[in-house]
N, C-alpha and C positions, 0 to 999 in steps of 0.2 A: 504495499501498499503508501503510495507515495505520504510522502512524510506532513504534505498542508490536509493531507484527507483524515489521518488519526483523530485529533479532536472533533472533526466535522464526525467521523462515524459516533462520539462517544453523544455529539449532541444528538443527532437524529436518537440513536439507541434512548436516551432519558426519554425525549418527545414523548418516544414510542410506550415506555415504561407508564411516563405520567396520563398521556390521555388515550393508550390503543391501538386498536385500527380504527381510527377513526382521521377524520382531512386534519386537527387537530393534533393529532398524532407522527403526521409527518408536518405538521408547522406552517399548517395552511388556514385559514381563519375561515372557511366553512367550506361543507360540502359544494355550496352553488362553483365558487369562485373553481376549485379543485378540478369541479368537470367543463367550466368554463377553461383555463388549462389545455381540457387536453381535446377541446373542439378543436382548439388556435391550432396546437399539434397533429393533428394526424388530416387535416386539408394539406397537407405532405402526403400522402396516402390514395388520393382522389378520389375515394372511396373505394377503391378496388379491398375489397375484401375478403380477396384472396389472397393479399401481401401476407410476406414473413413480415415478424416486426420484433428488432430487439429493445427493449427499454429501458433505459441508460439511467439509473436512475428508481429504479420500482418500487421503491417502499416495499408496503405489504402489501403488491397488486393489486391495488385499485382501476389500475389502468388496463389490467388480465381483463377484470371481472364486467370495467365496459369494452371494452374489445367483442369480447362477444356476448353482451346483450343487444351488441349492432349490428350485429351478422357477418364479423372480421373468424373467417376459419381458416388463417392460416398457422401459421407456425409461429409462436411466441417465446422471446426469451427475456427472462429477467432480467437486471442485475443490479448487488443496491451495495455500498461502499461499507456500508452495520448487514453483520453476520444477523442478528436479532431483527430485524425489517425483512430477512431474509426466509430465518425463521417461521416469524408471523404469514408473510405470503404461504410458504408451502403448509400454513394449518386451517388458512383459509375453506371454509366448506365449500364458496360459491365458483373458489377455483376450479378452471376446468383441470385434467387432467392432462392435456395437450401440452398447455402451459409448463416452462421450464423455470425455475430461478436462482441463483449461486451470484457466492461472496465475492465471490474469482471472476477479477475481469479476465481472463487468459480463456474462461471455459466461454463467452463469448465467440459465434463465428460469421460471416457474414449474412446479414438478408437484404432482404430490398431494403426496408426502409427502418431508420436508427431512430427513437424520439429521446427528447429528457427533458425533464417537466423537472426547474428548482434546484440543479443539482451545483450551478452556482450563484446561489442566492446568499449563503454562511462563510462569509468569510470570515468570524472571529476572529485571531488575534492577527492574522497573520495580513505580511503588508500588501497594499494593492499591486503594485507593480509583480510581484511576487505570485500573488492572485491573478493578475492579468494572464502571465505563465502559462501557468495552469490550466486556462480559461481555455489558451490557446492550443495547447498538446490535447487534453480532453475535446475540442472541436475536430482536429486535424483524426481524432480516433473515430470520433460518430459519422467522419466522413469515408476511412478505412473501413468499417464496419457493413458499409451502406452500398446499394448495388446502386438504387437507384431514387436515396433522396434521404435526407434526415430534415430534424425537427429540434429545435432547444428555443428556452424562455431564457429572459432575464431580466430584472430590477430596474425597472428605470430610472435615467439622475431625471424626466422629468420631472418627477412626483413630488408633493408638497415639503417641502424641507424641514417641516413641524412635525412630518409624517417619521424622516428616518430614520434609522438606526444605527449605530458605528460599529454593531456589526455585522452589518447586513452589507452587500456588493452591489450596488447604483452605475448600474451600466452606462456609458453616452451606445444609444443605438445607430447613431451615425455610422460610430464609429467600428464598431462590428460588423455592421453593414458594410461598411469599405473592405473590413479583413474576405469575408467572405463571395464576396465580390473579383476580390483579386486573386485568390485560394479554388471556386470555385464559381465559375463565370457562366458556365451552362443560363442557367434558372436560379436567381436568385430571388425570396422577397421578403420583405419587413411589414409586421404586423402588429400596429403598433394607433391600434381603435377600438379597440375593446374596452368595456369598464374595470380595467382592471390595471394599478400600477405597475404596468412591465409589456416587455415586447418580446415578442416569435418573430425568430427568425427558419422559415421554410427554403431551403437550397435542393436543390432537383439535381442530378448530376449523372442518371444515367436516361435511356430510353422511357418514353410515355407507356 
């Protein structure tokens, strides 16, 4: 595990212990906001219900359950930095047998799409420059795991200043859009028009 992620793993394990397998257990304010994020991220899939999907930062498996409810039936693989989250995901009665979870990133294989929700938010005490190096490395990893495209979200630096927390990372959407356009120029979209203090980037790298 990258050293910057060790305290992050502990942070989320503590959230899970405090709130269980709920939106607050993965540090979201409500189930509605959690589900809204999934909706924005899944735009990258163009409603291809047979697509294989990697969930990078899967938490307790909420996206896996959402995918199956929505009729997605391709292979699903979930990864989370916190082993406690993976154990909770595997224990969920509503998660189908064809969903697999791991806390070892090396066990992920290439899928049609990879999505990542919330994995860049909790910076804790890591310096911003170091955190942004980690973010770039992770975005490159998302790309390497994806045949057709990937998507991620970040908290926006355009949020209200009085609502910002010192332990979170607030990203400049233009900077990360530019990064993706330079590295993955085929098709990149920035979504900053939904009612949360964040944005989503969709990158399509392969055939539609």
